[in-house]
C-alpha positions in Angstrom: 7.2 -88.1 -2.9 6.7 -84.3 -2.6 5.2 -82.6 -5.7 5.1 -78.8 -6.2 3.6 -77.1 -9.2 4.6 -73.6 -10.2 2.8 -71.5 -12.8 5.1 -70.0 -15.4 3.9 -66.9 -17.0 6.7 -65.5 -19.1 6.4 -62.1 -20.8 4.8 -62.7 -24.2 5.0 -66.5 -23.8 2.4 -69.2 -23.3 1.6 -69.9 -19.6 2.5 -73.4 -18.4 3.1 -75.4 -15.3 6.5 -76.3 -14.0 6.4 -79.4 -11.8 9.1 -80.3 -9.1 9.0 -83.9 -7.7 11.2 -84.8 -4.8 11.4 -88.5 -4.5 12.0 -90.6 -1.3 15.6 -90.6 -0.2 17.6 -93.9 -0.6 20.6 -95.2 1.3 23.8 -95.4 -0.7 26.2 -98.4 -0.4 28.7 -98.0 2.5 31.6 -97.3 0.1 29.9 -94.2 -1.3 31.0 -90.7 0.0 27.5 -89.6 0.9 25.2 -92.0 2.8 22.0 -90.8 1.3 20.7 -89.8 -2.2 17.5 -88.3 -3.5 16.2 -87.9 -7.0 14.5 -84.6 -8.0 12.6 -84.3 -11.2 12.7 -80.6 -12.3 10.2 -80.1 -15.1 10.8 -83.6 -16.3 14.6 -83.6 -16.0 15.9 -85.8 -13.2 19.0 -85.0 -11.1 20.3 -86.5 -7.9 21.6 -84.8 -4.8 23.2 -86.3 -1.7 23.3 -85.8 2.0 24.6 -87.0 5.3 21.0 -88.1 6.3 17.7 -88.4 4.5 16.5 -84.8 5.4 19.9 -83.4 4.3 19.5 -85.0 0.9 15.9 -83.7 0.5 17.1 -80.2 1.6 19.9 -80.2 -0.8 17.6 -81.3 -3.6 15.0 -78.6 -2.8 17.8 -76.0 -2.6 19.2 -77.0 -6.0 15.8 -77.0 -7.6 15.1 -73.5 -6.2 18.4 -72.2 -7.6 17.8 -73.6 -11.0 14.2 -72.4 -11.3 15.1 -68.9 -10.1 18.0 -68.6 -12.5 16.1 -69.9 -15.5 12.6 -68.4 -14.9 13.2 -65.5 -12.5 10.2 -63.5 -11.5 7.9 -65.4 -14.0 7.1 -68.1 -11.4 3.9 -68.2 -9.3 4.4 -68.7 -6.4 7.6 -66.7 -6.6 10.9 -68.0 -5.4 13.3 -65.7 -3.5 16.9 -65.4 -4.9 19.3 -68.0 -3.4 23.0 -68.0 -3.0 24.9 -70.1 -5.6 25.6 -73.7 -4.4 29.3 -72.9 -4.2 28.7 -70.2 -1.6 
């Protein structure tokens, strides 16, 4: 598992930590569209992303987490995240 902690310091708000956990990829059954899946906990909320191989699944999970964090918290994160393209682009 990979765990990253970001400090959130919103204007006028109480500072807190935002934790991202990327779990170990798992192989999907052969009938599934994507061969690999990975669960990512984003501040306690789990979501699953998929990939053609284990690293692709991890990369997709990390990219999704970065997009969500940047859109929700913007420049209030430390370390900062650079803007990402939307997943549809």
